[in-house]
Kinemage of the C-alpha trace (Angstrom):
@kinemage 1
@onewidth
@group {chain A} dominant
@subgroup {mainchain}
@vectorlist {calphas} color= white
{ca met a 1} P -26.024 43.821 -42.316
{ca ser a 2} L -29.641 42.708 -41.982
{ca arg a 3} L -32.043 42.998 -44.785
{ca met a 4} L -34.229 45.528 -42.756
{ca thr a 5} L -31.328 47.906 -42.494
{ca arg a 6} L -30.179 47.486 -46.095
{ca leu a 7} L -33.282 49.196 -47.756
{ca pro a 8} L -33.875 52.468 -45.816
{ca glu a 9} L -36.462 53.532 -48.471
{ca val a 10} L -38.762 50.713 -47.610
{ca lys a 11} L -41.596 51.709 -45.351
{ca ala a 12} L -41.437 50.493 -41.799
{ca asn a 13} L -44.740 48.421 -41.974
{ca val a 14} L -43.446 46.617 -44.973
{ca ala a 15} L -40.248 45.759 -43.418
{ca ala a 16} L -42.041 44.551 -40.217
{ca phe a 17} L -44.318 42.510 -42.258
{ca asn a 18} L -41.507 40.784 -44.068
{ca phe a 19} L -39.674 40.102 -40.932
{ca met a 20} L -42.788 38.536 -39.283
{ca phe a 21} L -43.515 36.520 -42.432
{ca trp a 22} L -40.050 34.949 -42.475
{ca glu a 23} L -40.185 34.325 -38.677
{ca phe a 24} L -43.461 32.489 -38.993
{ca leu a 25} L -42.253 30.564 -41.942
{ca lys a 26} L -39.210 29.511 -39.901
{ca ile a 27} L -41.484 28.370 -37.021
{ca gly a 28} L -43.677 26.500 -39.516
{ca val a 29} L -40.656 24.681 -40.976
{ca ser a 30} L -39.563 23.880 -37.439
{ca val a 31} L -42.850 22.429 -36.477
{ca ala a 32} L -42.951 20.341 -39.793
{ca met a 33} L -39.491 18.897 -39.052
{ca leu a 34} L -40.790 17.991 -35.567
{ca ala a 35} L -43.682 16.286 -37.069
{ca ala a 36} L -41.571 14.477 -39.652
{ca ala a 37} L -39.190 13.271 -36.895
{ca ala a 38} L -42.012 11.310 -35.461
{ca lys a 39} L -42.362 9.417 -38.782
{ca val a 40} L -38.693 9.037 -39.422
{ca val a 41} L -37.515 7.909 -35.977
{ca pro a 42} L -40.263 5.498 -34.543
{ca asp a 43} L -38.608 5.092 -31.040
{ca leu a 44} L -38.053 8.899 -30.614
{ca ser a 45} L -37.795 9.952 -26.961
{ca trp a 46} L -39.791 13.289 -27.078
{ca pro a 47} L -38.883 14.614 -23.726
{ca ala a 48} L -34.981 14.104 -24.529
{ca met a 49} L -35.444 15.760 -28.018
{ca leu a 50} L -37.465 18.646 -26.722
{ca ile a 51} L -34.967 19.398 -23.849
{ca thr a 52} L -32.144 19.045 -26.238
{ca leu a 53} L -33.862 21.528 -28.557
{ca val a 54} L -34.303 24.008 -25.895
{ca val a 55} L -30.887 23.837 -24.570
{ca cys a 56} L -29.512 24.243 -28.119
{ca met a 57} L -31.683 27.291 -28.642
{ca lys a 58} L -30.508 28.869 -25.329
{ca met a 59} L -26.692 28.451 -26.011
{ca asn a 60} L -26.568 31.782 -27.748
{ca trp a 61} L -27.587 33.416 -24.493
{ca leu a 62} L -25.186 31.288 -22.465
{ca ala a 63} L -22.336 32.300 -24.848
{ca leu a 64} L -23.308 36.038 -24.364
{ca leu a 65} L -23.184 35.618 -20.617
{ca trp a 66} L -19.818 33.962 -20.688
{ca gln a 67} L -18.482 36.573 -22.897
{ca gly a 68} L -19.373 39.309 -20.589
{ca arg a 69} L -19.228 43.000 -21.304
{ca val a 70} L -16.375 44.114 -23.433
{ca thr a 71} L -14.715 47.256 -22.272
{ca thr a 72} L -12.510 49.555 -24.286
{ca thr a 73} L -9.725 51.602 -22.993
{ca arg a 74} L -9.015 55.063 -24.264
{ca ser a 75} L -5.466 56.218 -24.872
């Protein structure tokens, strides 16, 4: 259960702000890690790393497409 659905008494705008805050924080940490990678790995191949990053992020969508639509049968 997500945090947004756990607290129904919380107002919608507060829940939306909290969600957006944590998403921006996640993006900021990702950018910081990319910047740190340039310092830690001196011979970094940026195109290869960025392509790998995009492929890894899209694997969830690929898994959903492979899974297909689940059908239930009624008895």
